[in-house]
N, C-alpha and C positions, 0 to 999 in steps of 0.2 A: 683733269684726269677723272674718270669715273671708275669706281671700284664697286663691283656688284657681287655680294655674297648670295648664294641661293641653292636650292635643291633642284637636282635634275629630275623633273617629273615625267619626262618622256624618254623613250629609247633614243639613243644617239643615231643620227643618220650618218652612214659611212659610205664613202665612194673612193675607189681607186682611180687615180689620175695618172697622166704621164709624168713620171718623176716624183710623185708625192702621193699622199693618202689624205683624204679630206674627212674631217669629223665636224658635223654640225650639231651643236647642242642647243637646247632650249632650257632655260632655267627661269625660275620665278623667285622674286624677292618678296618676302612676307613682312608686312608692317601692320600696326594697328593705328587707326585714326584717333582723334580726341574723344570719340564716343565709344572707344574700345571695339570698334568693328574692324574685321580683317580687310586688308587691302593687298592685292597682289599686283606686282608689276612684272610683265613677261618680257624676256630678252632672248635674242638669238645670236649665236656667235659661231663662226667657222674657223677651224684650226687646220693647219696643213703640216703633216709630218713628212719630213724629207729624209729622215734616217730611221734606222731600226730602233734606236734608243728613244727617239721622239714618238714613234708609233707605239712602242710598249708603254711609255709613260701616259700617253693620251688614252690608250685602250684601257688601262687600269683606272684612270681618273674618271672617264666619261661613262659611268655606269648608272643606269636609272636608280634613283634613290640616294646617290652620293651627294654630298654637299661640296660645292666648289666656290672659289673666290676668283673672279675674272676681272681684269682691268682693261680699259681702252681709253683712247684719247677723245673719240667722237662717238655719238649715237645717232642713228638714222631711224626716223619713224616710219614704220610699215603699217598700213591700214589694210584690213582684209577687203576682198571684193564687195562684200555686203556692207562694209563700213561699220560693223559692230565691234570688231576686235582690233586692238592696237598692240603692236609688238615693237620693241626697240632693238634694232640691229646694231650690234657692236662692231665698229670699224677697227680693224687691226687689233683683235683681242689678244691678251696674254693671260695664261693660266698662272695665277699667283700661288694657289694652294688648293688642296682638296682633302676630303675626309671620306673614307670608305664607310658607308653606313650599312649596306646590305651585302656584305662580302659573302659569296658562296663558299661552302666548305671545300676542302681539297678534293674530295671525291667528286663533287659536282663540277669543279673546274676541270678535272681530268676527263670527265664524261663529255663536257662541252668541247674540249679541245679535240677529242676523238670524233665527235659529230661534225665539227667545223673543219677538221683536217689539220689543225695546228700549224706551226711554222715549218716543221721539217718534212712535211709531205708535199709532193708535187701537186699543184692545182690542176683542175680539169681543163682550164683555158690557159692560153699563153699570153705573155706580154706584161708590161708594168712591173710590179714588184714580185715576180715569181721567186721563190726561195732558191738560193744556190747553196751548195753543200758547205763551202768554205767562206763565202763572203757574206752570208746572211741575206736578208731582204724581207719583204713583206709578203705574206700569203694573203690573197684577197679574201676579205670577209664579206659575206652576203647578208644584207639587212633585208629581210623579207617584206617588211611593211614600213618603208621610209615615210615619215610624216614630218611636216613642218608646221 
């Protein structure tokens, strides 16, 4: 088993799917070598929320700047097209814990919810996890600059 602690250095890629909501995170593990030089190892992990509770938990955990601990059984090596960058893809990851490092103030959170529509407002498009008044559900969140 691999246990990877690291900081989320990029925004989370989010996508609404049929029956679930996907969060793709990239994190980096920081170490120092024997000469006290920094070494970064980059990882990527995809998480799927199938309930409102899971969606809320991942949405709170996967914020740029937060520190997370993720475990997985296997790692898959991904090399960029140019061959210069290597990233380890975590197969079947599990979020062990997280620490909020750059939590926005309550006022900023309410402004963000108003701008994004929040959970209780009807989305512009239909399908997927559209919120329902009594049953809950996911409101689609739009990531304007998804990056891997």
